[in-house]
Rosetta silent file (secondary structure, phi, psi, omega in degrees, C-alpha in Angstrom):
SEQUENCE: MTPSPAFIRHIELLPERIADPNAYPFSLPALRKLTKLKLDPHVTFFIGENGSGKSTLVEAIAVAAGMNPEGGSRNFKFGTYSSESMLHRALRIARGYKRPRTDFFLRAESFFNVISNIEKLDSEGGFGPPIKSYFGNLNLHHVSHGESFMAMANHRLGPNGLYIFDEPEAALSPQRQLALLARIHELVQARSQFIIATHSPILMAYPGALLYSLSERGIEQVEYEQTEHFALTRDFLLDRERYLRRILGG
SCORE:     score description
SCORE:     0.000 S_00000001
   1 L     0.000  137.639 -177.643  -13.469    4.921  -16.310 S_00000001
   2 L   -55.925  133.347  176.863  -12.948    1.520  -17.858 S_00000001
   3 L   -62.228  138.664 -178.311  -15.007   -1.156  -16.125 S_00000001
   4 L  -144.774  129.668  178.381  -12.782   -3.450  -14.051 S_00000001
   5 L   -71.012  146.482  176.350  -13.400   -6.491  -12.054 S_00000001
   6 L   -80.796  133.073  173.460  -12.126   -6.429   -8.490 S_00000001
   7 L   -78.506  -29.404  170.510   -9.398   -9.052   -7.858 S_00000001
   8 E  -123.277  117.068 -177.916  -10.205   -8.694   -4.196 S_00000001
   9 E   -84.887  -41.430  173.266  -13.859   -7.860   -3.533 S_00000001
  10 E  -161.193  166.966  172.620  -13.806   -7.645    0.149 S_00000001
  11 E  -121.348  157.638 -175.192  -11.972   -8.806    3.339 S_00000001
  12 E  -144.231  132.558  176.351  -13.371  -10.342    6.369 S_00000001
  13 E   -86.782  123.698 -177.440  -11.993  -10.863    9.851 S_00000001
  14 L  -104.067  107.990 -174.622  -12.784  -14.367   11.179 S_00000001
  15 H   -61.993  -30.461 -172.132  -13.002  -14.289   15.039 S_00000001
  16 H   -68.636  -14.499  179.347  -12.765  -18.120   15.291 S_00000001
  17 H   -93.475   -2.686 -175.687   -9.151  -17.819   13.932 S_00000001
  18 L   -95.352  111.709 -177.138   -8.063  -15.409   16.651 S_00000001
  19 L   -71.133  -37.713 -178.633   -6.328  -17.178   19.510 S_00000001
  20 L  -143.125  102.174 -176.465   -6.184  -14.072   21.781 S_00000001
  21 L   -63.916  -21.673 -177.500   -8.341  -11.077   20.859 S_00000001
  22 L   -87.050   -5.806  179.343   -6.493   -8.915   23.450 S_00000001
  23 L   -92.127  153.640 -176.902   -3.123   -9.507   21.762 S_00000001
  24 L   -68.669  136.926   17.489   -1.592   -7.263   19.089 S_00000001
  25 L   -98.653   -7.515 -172.846   -2.737   -6.518   16.414 S_00000001
  26 L   -66.527  -14.387  174.348   -6.256   -7.505   17.321 S_00000001
  27 L   -76.893  -14.842  177.213   -6.047   -5.122   20.295 S_00000001
  28 L   -62.789  130.313 -177.015   -5.915   -2.158   18.035 S_00000001
  29 H   -48.791  -44.808 -175.714   -9.327   -0.288   18.154 S_00000001
  30 H   -67.578  -35.899 -179.153   -9.645   -0.244   14.412 S_00000001
  31 H   -84.229  -29.258  177.716   -8.866   -3.862   13.911 S_00000001
  32 H   -62.962  -31.060 -176.848  -10.846   -4.972   16.956 S_00000001
  33 L   -92.449   -3.897 -173.406  -13.986   -3.530   15.272 S_00000001
  34 L   -69.383  125.969  172.931  -13.122   -5.021   11.826 S_00000001
  35 L  -123.683  -85.894  176.987  -15.791   -7.405   10.454 S_00000001
  36 E  -123.077  130.112 -175.820  -16.315   -7.209    6.687 S_00000001
  37 E  -132.239  125.153  177.500  -14.934   -4.492    4.458 S_00000001
  38 E   -81.599  147.485 -177.859  -15.629   -3.953    0.841 S_00000001
  39 L  -117.228  143.447 -176.918  -12.768   -2.875   -1.495 S_00000001
  40 L   -74.689  148.082 -179.046  -13.085   -0.728   -4.543 S_00000001
  41 L   -71.957  -13.108  177.945  -12.260   -2.463   -7.866 S_00000001
  42 L  -108.993  -69.414 -172.302   -9.893    0.382   -8.781 S_00000001
  43 E  -141.148  119.015  170.786   -8.307    2.185   -5.780 S_00000001
  44 E  -111.183  130.541  177.512   -8.806    1.784   -2.058 S_00000001
  45 E  -106.379  138.751  161.039   -6.973    3.956    0.514 S_00000001
  46 E  -108.268  122.473 -179.197   -6.350    3.195    4.176 S_00000001
  47 E  -128.240  158.571  178.291   -5.535    6.307    6.225 S_00000001
  48 E   161.600  171.810  179.213   -5.017    7.100    9.764 S_00000001
  49 L   -66.252  162.269  172.665   -2.573    8.196   12.445 S_00000001
  50 L   -55.631  128.274  178.125    0.720    6.414   13.151 S_00000001
  51 L    90.346    1.036 -176.843   -0.092    3.249   15.064 S_00000001
  52 L   -84.002  -12.715  171.537   -3.694    3.062   13.964 S_00000001
  53 L   111.691    6.796 -176.072   -3.115   -0.239   12.124 S_00000001
  54 H   -67.140  -43.897  176.844   -3.308    0.759    8.486 S_00000001
  55 H   -62.059  -41.489  179.423    0.100   -0.645    7.535 S_00000001
  56 H   -60.131  -40.233 -176.358   -0.621   -3.810    9.509 S_00000001
  57 H   -71.945  -42.704 -179.601   -3.840   -4.239    7.596 S_00000001
  58 H   -70.148  -36.887  174.298   -2.463   -3.802    4.084 S_00000001
  59 H   -57.524  -46.424 -179.809    0.438   -6.087    4.993 S_00000001
  60 H   -63.155  -36.084  174.518   -2.087   -8.846    6.081 S_00000001
  61 H   -66.401  -37.810  178.840   -4.002   -8.354    2.879 S_00000001
  62 H   -69.069  -43.353  178.925   -0.835   -8.715    0.805 S_00000001
  63 H   -69.854  -41.062  172.087    0.254  -11.873    2.687 S_00000001
  64 H   -55.948  -28.710  179.900   -3.288  -13.357    2.645 S_00000001
  65 L   -88.981    0.921  174.679   -3.152  -12.831   -1.123 S_00000001
  66 L    98.847    5.739 -176.656    0.043  -14.832   -1.407 S_00000001
  67 L   -93.013  160.074 -176.558    2.687  -12.095   -1.594 S_00000001
  68 L   -69.531  134.423 -179.616    5.994  -11.946    0.274 S_00000001
  69 L   -53.333  -35.185 -177.610    5.695  -10.182    3.714 S_00000001
  70 L   -88.469   -6.823 -178.901    8.717   -7.969    3.135 S_00000001
  71 L   125.578  167.935 -179.958    7.590   -6.970   -0.390 S_00000001
  72 E   102.566 -169.140  175.816    7.733   -8.144   -3.896 S_00000001
  73 L   -96.511 -178.353  174.457    5.467  -10.566   -5.733 S_00000001
  74 L   -63.742  -16.861  175.136    4.271  -14.035   -4.888 S_00000001
  75 L   -82.507  -11.472  176.353    7.505  -15.230   -6.572 S_00000001
  76 L   -85.793  128.185 -176.122    9.699  -13.541   -3.884 S_00000001
  77 L  -124.456    6.194 -178.052   10.360  -15.927   -1.071 S_00000001
  78 L   -71.990  166.535  177.596   13.111  -14.213    0.912 S_00000001
  79 L  -155.676  117.460 -175.460   12.892  -13.204    4.491 S_00000001
  80 L   -90.998  -46.591  176.914   15.256  -10.793    6.281 S_00000001
  81 L  -152.017  124.987 -173.338   13.259  -10.627    9.569 S_00000001
  82 L   -76.752   97.893 -179.135    9.904  -12.147   10.409 S_00000001
  83 L  -119.067    0.213 -175.042    8.056   -9.106   11.636 S_00000001
  84 L   -71.333  143.028 -176.648    4.652   -9.646   10.041 S_00000001
  85 L   -76.802  174.072  178.822    1.695   -9.788   12.433 S_00000001
  86 L   -88.618   10.828 -178.913   -0.728  -12.742   12.738 S_00000001
  87 H   -57.833  -40.878 -176.655   -3.564  -10.736   11.187 S_00000001
  88 H   -62.453  -23.080 -174.931   -3.302  -12.500    7.885 S_00000001
  89 H   -78.725  -22.824 -178.807   -4.112  -15.804    9.457 S_00000001
  90 H  -101.389    1.269 -175.056   -7.513  -14.516   10.688 S_00000001
  91 E  -103.295  135.138  173.640   -8.260  -12.553    7.457 S_00000001
  92 E  -111.803  133.574  175.428  -10.298  -14.029    4.608 S_00000001
  93 E  -106.188  133.335  175.300  -10.161  -12.337    1.272 S_00000001
  94 E   -94.489  110.433  179.015  -12.992  -12.710   -1.197 S_00000001
  95 E   -77.622  147.695  168.821  -11.517  -12.934   -4.685 S_00000001
  96 L   -71.919  179.917 -174.539  -13.222  -11.739   -7.805 S_00000001
  97 L   -77.370  -11.810  174.634  -14.088  -13.993  -10.794 S_00000001
  98 L  -117.281  148.978  174.730  -10.787  -13.096  -12.488 S_00000001
  99 L   -96.188  150.572  179.485   -7.246  -13.475  -11.268 S_00000001
 100 L   -74.745  150.003 -179.182   -4.647  -10.818  -11.713 S_00000001
 101 L   -73.834  -30.549  179.899   -2.039  -11.352  -14.379 S_00000001
 102 E  -152.610  167.813  179.998    0.642  -10.056  -11.956 S_00000001
 103 E  -149.086  164.918  176.344    0.996   -8.644   -8.430 S_00000001
 104 E  -166.588  132.063  176.496    3.366   -6.670   -6.265 S_00000001
 105 E  -107.420  115.707  176.874    3.534   -5.571   -2.617 S_00000001
 106 E   -98.779  107.201  176.980    5.466   -2.345   -2.116 S_00000001
 107 E  -110.600  110.965 -173.820    6.391   -1.900    1.601 S_00000001
 108 H   -53.945  -44.869 -169.562    8.440    1.280    1.786 S_00000001
 109 H   -74.275  -12.870  178.475   10.349    0.343    4.883 S_00000001
 110 H  -124.879   13.875  178.394   11.645   -2.881    3.438 S_00000001
 111 H   -59.863  -38.341  177.803   12.048   -2.066   -0.247 S_00000001
 112 H   -50.860  -46.334 -179.782   15.783   -1.992    0.311 S_00000001
 113 H   -66.880  -31.849  172.502   15.575   -5.654    1.120 S_00000001
 114 H   -63.951  -45.907  178.275   13.650   -6.410   -1.990 S_00000001
 115 H   -59.851  -44.599  177.832   16.289   -4.647   -4.059 S_00000001
 116 H   -60.645  -37.897  177.266   19.024   -6.669   -2.277 S_00000001
 117 H   -67.563  -41.424  174.268   17.232   -9.874   -3.017 S_00000001
 118 H   -57.093  -42.788 -176.668   16.968   -8.944   -6.743 S_00000001
 119 H   -67.393  -40.885 -178.430   20.738   -8.245   -6.900 S_00000001
 120 H   -62.423  -47.323  177.213   21.385  -11.580   -5.195 S_00000001
 121 H   -64.664  -35.611  174.789   19.267  -13.558   -7.576 S_00000001
 122 H   -65.701  -40.481  179.037   20.635  -11.827  -10.617 S_00000001
 123 H   -68.466  -19.507  176.876   24.135  -12.542   -9.497 S_00000001
 124 H   -85.828  -12.318  177.425   23.388  -16.235   -9.174 S_00000001
 125 L    76.306  165.261  177.229   22.155  -16.323  -12.739 S_00000001
 126 L  -174.782 -169.989 -172.676   19.278  -18.268  -14.215 S_00000001
 127 L   -83.859  -26.868 -171.746   17.438  -19.404  -17.373 S_00000001
 128 L  -100.615 -179.404  177.667   15.419  -16.185  -17.823 S_00000001
 129 L   -69.278  157.114  177.546   16.363  -12.526  -18.208 S_00000001
 130 L   -54.939  147.963 -178.145   17.785  -10.670  -15.160 S_00000001
 131 H   -66.249  -32.325 -176.873   15.156   -9.525  -12.733 S_00000001
 132 H   -66.708  -17.676  176.402   16.431   -5.994  -12.930 S_00000001
 133 H   -63.948  -21.733  178.047   15.367   -5.910  -16.546 S_00000001
 134 H   -86.901    3.512  178.389   11.709   -5.597  -15.173 S_00000001
 135 H  -122.513   29.136  175.216   12.924   -2.539  -13.271 S_00000001
 136 L    82.946   11.178  178.322   14.248   -0.523  -16.162 S_00000001
 137 L    63.576   25.167  176.251   17.642   -2.309  -16.069 S_00000001
 138 L   -88.263  147.226  167.155   18.766   -0.040  -13.250 S_00000001
 139 L   -81.744  101.903 -170.798   21.103   -0.939  -10.504 S_00000001
 140 H   -62.435  -24.618  175.449   18.547   -0.105   -7.863 S_00000001
 141 H   -82.563   -5.346  179.346   21.106    0.404   -5.040 S_00000001
 142 H  -102.989    4.836  174.380   22.837    2.986   -7.159 S_00000001
 143 L  -119.371  174.340 -178.281   19.859    5.375   -7.507 S_00000001
 144 L   -72.504  164.722  178.266   17.924    7.215   -4.904 S_00000001
 145 H   -60.941  -41.870  178.997   15.117    5.515   -2.949 S_00000001
 146 H   -63.806  -41.642 -178.709   12.528    7.665   -4.857 S_00000001
 147 H   -66.334  -33.615  175.109   14.065    6.689   -8.204 S_00000001
 148 H   -68.076  -38.028  176.674   13.939    2.992   -7.318 S_00000001
 149 H   -59.766  -49.569 -179.133   10.294    3.370   -6.382 S_00000001
 150 H   -67.725  -28.788  174.438    9.377    5.072   -9.692 S_00000001
 151 H   -66.669  -38.522  178.287   11.382    2.440  -11.603 S_00000001
 152 H   -65.628  -46.104 -178.378    9.248   -0.227   -9.987 S_00000001
 153 H   -64.449  -41.308 -168.158    6.039    1.684  -10.811 S_00000001
 154 H   -85.931  -23.773 -174.027    6.924    2.583  -14.357 S_00000001
 155 H  -117.061  -40.229 -173.662    8.611   -0.804  -15.476 S_00000001
 156 H   -80.020  -34.437 -174.329    7.669   -3.667  -13.045 S_00000001
 157 L   -83.885  144.988  179.626    3.848   -2.882  -12.791 S_00000001
 158 L  -148.378 -177.711 -174.160    1.638   -3.774  -15.751 S_00000001
 159 L   -64.390  158.923  175.548   -1.954   -4.209  -16.815 S_00000001
 160 L    57.652   38.581 -176.034   -4.359   -6.496  -15.028 S_00000001
 161 E  -108.321  153.030  171.025   -2.393   -6.297  -11.818 S_00000001
 162 E  -106.074  123.420 -174.533   -3.122   -6.436   -8.118 S_00000001
 163 E  -131.070  126.186  178.331   -0.873   -3.858   -6.324 S_00000001
 164 E  -121.899  124.533 -175.876   -0.590   -3.201   -2.634 S_00000001
 165 E  -123.238  134.393  175.953    1.348   -0.345   -1.371 S_00000001
 166 E  -109.592  105.337  178.963    2.389    0.620    2.140 S_00000001
 167 L    50.964   57.943 -176.840    3.219    4.319    2.339 S_00000001
 168 H   -65.385  -21.630 -177.232    4.660    4.685   -1.223 S_00000001
 169 H   -76.122   -8.500 -172.989    5.077    8.372   -0.640 S_00000001
 170 H   -52.172  -31.875 -177.691    7.872    7.822    1.977 S_00000001
 171 H  -110.600    1.304 -171.758   10.682    8.441   -0.604 S_00000001
 172 L  -104.222  138.324  174.027    8.847   10.623   -3.054 S_00000001
 173 L   -70.725  167.966  172.272    8.922   14.394   -3.485 S_00000001
 174 H   -53.334  -43.303 -178.490    5.495   16.092   -4.213 S_00000001
 175 H   -60.990  -44.357  177.806    6.385   16.139   -7.874 S_00000001
 176 H   -70.776  -31.150  172.231    7.105   12.409   -7.863 S_00000001
 177 H   -59.877  -39.049  175.473    3.882   11.728   -5.895 S_00000001
 178 H   -67.646  -38.335  172.871    2.063   13.314   -8.751 S_00000001
 179 H   -62.599  -39.550  176.437    3.913   11.135  -11.227 S_00000001
 180 H   -67.180  -34.098  178.591    2.958    8.145   -9.259 S_00000001
 181 H   -65.874  -37.771  178.198   -0.581    9.240   -9.150 S_00000001
 182 H   -67.685  -36.696  173.583   -0.550    9.495  -12.974 S_00000001
 183 H   -63.032  -42.424 -179.564    0.968    5.956  -13.181 S_00000001
 184 H   -61.438  -43.456  177.873   -1.704    4.545  -10.957 S_00000001
 185 H   -54.447  -47.448  177.206   -4.298    6.140  -13.263 S_00000001
 186 H   -57.460  -42.446 -177.397   -2.698    4.491  -16.264 S_00000001
 187 H   -78.267  -27.988  175.524   -2.780    1.117  -14.653 S_00000001
 188 H   -67.052  -41.189  179.246   -6.405    1.485  -13.358 S_00000001
 189 H   -61.038  -28.028 -178.705   -7.336    2.262  -16.973 S_00000001
 190 L   -94.300   21.177  172.701   -5.513   -1.054  -17.805 S_00000001
 191 L    66.488   45.076  172.726   -7.785   -2.986  -15.322 S_00000001
 192 L  -112.091  160.032 -179.155   -5.490   -3.062  -12.310 S_00000001
 193 E  -120.061  134.164  178.654   -6.548   -2.738   -8.673 S_00000001
 194 E  -116.607  137.583  173.265   -4.682   -0.834   -5.985 S_00000001
 195 E  -125.078  115.329 -168.072   -4.895   -1.143   -2.174 S_00000001
 196 E  -132.309  132.824  166.516   -2.753    1.614   -0.491 S_00000001
 197 E   -97.991  127.013 -172.011   -1.953    2.742    2.991 S_00000001
 198 L  -152.596  159.739  168.782   -0.880    6.363    2.894 S_00000001
 199 L  -107.583  -11.204 -171.110   -0.450    9.712    4.683 S_00000001
 200 L   -74.988  114.704  177.222   -0.284   11.619    1.398 S_00000001
 201 L   -67.869  -17.289  178.763   -3.052   14.097    0.665 S_00000001
 202 L   -76.763  -47.292 -179.033   -1.780   14.123   -2.984 S_00000001
 203 H   -63.372  -48.191 -175.651   -2.155   10.387   -3.413 S_00000001
 204 H   -71.331   -2.188  175.791   -5.480   10.013   -1.627 S_00000001
 205 H   -82.400    3.829 -179.988   -6.938   12.720   -3.946 S_00000001
 206 L   -54.958  126.786 -175.992   -7.331   10.063   -6.685 S_00000001
 207 L   -57.805  129.843  178.158  -10.808   10.560   -8.180 S_00000001
 208 L    75.290    7.373 -178.813  -13.344    8.156   -7.083 S_00000001
 209 L   -71.610  154.768  173.498  -11.155    6.255   -4.735 S_00000001
 210 E   -92.888  121.962 -173.499  -12.619    4.575   -1.673 S_00000001
 211 E  -111.242  128.804  173.939  -11.081    5.976    1.530 S_00000001
 212 E  -115.637  132.378  176.558  -11.201    4.245    4.832 S_00000001
 213 E  -107.254  128.681  176.970  -10.023    6.017    7.979 S_00000001
 214 E   -99.782  132.035 -178.178   -8.714    3.888   10.861 S_00000001
 215 E  -157.176 -169.930  176.134   -9.024    5.422   14.293 S_00000001
 216 L   -63.717  -20.430 -178.841  -10.256    4.688   17.901 S_00000001
 217 L   -82.405  -10.208 -175.117  -13.788    4.587   16.420 S_00000001
 218 E   119.126 -146.946  176.261  -12.951    1.765   14.143 S_00000001
 219 E  -118.166  120.008 -175.291  -12.765    1.794   10.325 S_00000001
 220 E  -124.932  142.245  174.403  -14.970    4.357    8.697 S_00000001
 221 E   -79.809  135.885 -175.361  -15.494    5.350    5.101 S_00000001
 222 E  -131.631  158.464  170.989  -14.690    9.062    4.570 S_00000001
 223 L   -93.375  154.201 -171.912  -14.733   11.595    1.783 S_00000001
 224 H   -57.136  -46.658 -174.826  -11.447   13.237    0.768 S_00000001
 225 H   -70.677  -11.647  177.735  -12.462   16.642    2.076 S_00000001
 226 H   -86.306  -14.496 -173.039  -13.400   15.061    5.497 S_00000001
 227 L   -75.928  146.329  178.864   -9.906   13.724    6.061 S_00000001
 228 H   -70.995  -24.229  177.389   -7.616   15.493    8.531 S_00000001
 229 H   -63.502  -40.024  178.514   -4.767   15.131    6.020 S_00000001
 230 H   -71.753  -45.406 -174.854   -6.672   17.411    3.582 S_00000001
 231 H   -65.085  -44.493 -176.903   -7.993   19.860    6.152 S_00000001
 232 H   -70.119  -43.568 -178.583   -4.628   20.297    7.955 S_00000001
 233 H   -67.959  -35.086  175.494   -2.563   20.705    4.760 S_00000001
 234 H   -64.818  -46.560 -176.677   -5.099   23.206    3.325 S_00000001
 235 H   -66.142  -36.515  177.067   -5.327   25.280    6.552 S_00000001
 236 H   -63.806  -44.818 -174.289   -1.490   25.285    6.943 S_00000001
 237 H   -72.444  -29.747  177.531   -0.885   26.480    3.378 S_00000001
 238 H   -72.668  -30.640 -179.328   -3.551   29.101    3.664 S_00000001
 239 L  -152.303   70.748  179.493   -2.206   30.563    6.920 S_00000001
 240 H   -67.791  -28.185 -177.884    1.087   29.087    7.775 S_00000001
 241 H   -72.911  -36.720  174.699    2.221   31.903    9.969 S_00000001
 242 H   -57.325  -47.799  178.831   -0.777   31.364   12.299 S_00000001
 243 H   -61.962  -43.314 -177.549    0.174   27.634   12.480 S_00000001
 244 H   -67.553  -35.843 -179.890    3.796   28.348   13.042 S_00000001
 245 H   -68.235  -36.087 -179.621    3.097   30.868   15.845 S_00000001
 246 H   -72.536  -38.529 -174.531    0.857   28.300   17.566 S_00000001
 247 H   -79.483  -41.841 -169.790    3.428   25.494   17.268 S_00000001
 248 H  -102.196   -9.905 -177.720    6.665   27.426   17.800 S_00000001
 249 L    84.510  168.271 -179.908    5.354   30.244   19.916 S_00000001
 250 L   103.397    0.000    0.000    5.893   33.918   19.462 S_00000001
């Protein structure tokens, strides 16, 4: 794999910046035990059950890195509803010796708002090309959610970028998840860094990725085959009838 500098080398939680350690999100077990966490220069995954704090953590990293809380790059300044946690205020990111040429925060649940903002800005006009030209010149509200995700990945993202994704698989079929995995690899080869929160055993299979599991025990580094996502998916596919009998009865 092409050597690549990390744009973010590690993150660190600063207790002195936390007003109330018993308040959300610092009350979450995984985040309560967070101190200093190394990130991979290529791909880092955060995995865990719903409510474990993985989306909250990647959001905080994105905001601390200067990106818009609802998604987009540092050039997006819109806000539909202020829902971001206070975690970013207590988070310090250690940057590498090089700065990314570009960046983007994909937050699946609010990507619709990013698209709406793009259409609004394009309708107002400007001195440069329309923003949608960086997304394949598609009217992103007129294609499926998954197609808009892939347009972003294939057209908006480029070399030497810092990309933070929150559950990008939400709108993607298994085939499209494989396509996204291939696109991630292209960009890693072009010296980009990815930080991703996901439930997808397809995405987290990326070779050599650093995987962190968030749970009641804190944040632990795990191997792909040790993840519940891998084990449960494998066991279900190998013996789905047994699983269905146990879940549905009969």
